[in-house]
C-alpha positions in Angstrom: -98.5 69.5 -44.3 -101.0 71.1 -42.3 -103.9 68.6 -40.6 -107.1 70.1 -40.4 -110.4 67.9 -37.8 -113.2 69.2 -38.3 -116.3 68.1 -36.0 -120.3 68.4 -36.4 -122.5 68.1 -33.6 -125.4 66.9 -34.7 -127.6 67.7 -31.7 -129.6 70.3 -33.7 -129.4 68.5 -36.9 -132.7 68.1 -38.6 -134.3 64.4 -39.1 -135.4 63.3 -41.8 -136.9 60.1 -40.7 -140.5 60.9 -41.6 -139.6 61.8 -45.2 -137.6 59.0 -45.8 -140.4 56.2 -44.5 -142.7 58.3 -47.0 -140.1 58.5 -49.5 -139.6 54.4 -49.2 -143.4 53.5 -48.9 -143.9 54.9 -52.4 -141.0 53.4 -53.6 -142.2 50.1 -52.8 -145.7 50.4 -53.0 -144.3 51.4 -57.3 -142.4 48.5 -56.8 -145.4 46.3 -56.4 -147.7 48.1 -59.2 -144.9 46.7 -61.6 -144.5 43.3 -60.6 -148.8 42.7 -60.7 -149.6 41.7 -64.0 -151.9 43.9 -65.7 -150.8 47.1 -63.9 -149.7 50.2 -66.4 -146.9 49.9 -65.5 -145.9 46.4 -66.0 -147.5 46.7 -69.7 -145.7 49.9 -69.9 -142.7 47.7 -69.6 -143.5 44.6 -71.5 -144.2 47.1 -74.9 -140.2 49.0 -73.9 -139.0 45.3 -73.6 -140.4 43.7 -76.4 -138.7 47.4 -78.3 -135.6 46.5 -77.4 
């Protein structure tokens, strides 16, 4: 059996913290919108729930 060890230097790797932060804000905003009574998303969800 041959064992191979692979190493990776993250020193030059790109950072996606800005994109991750923005995506989290969009996600959290959408979740808050869905919980808000009378919102379009809440109304759509209610219709889907009634249809089964």
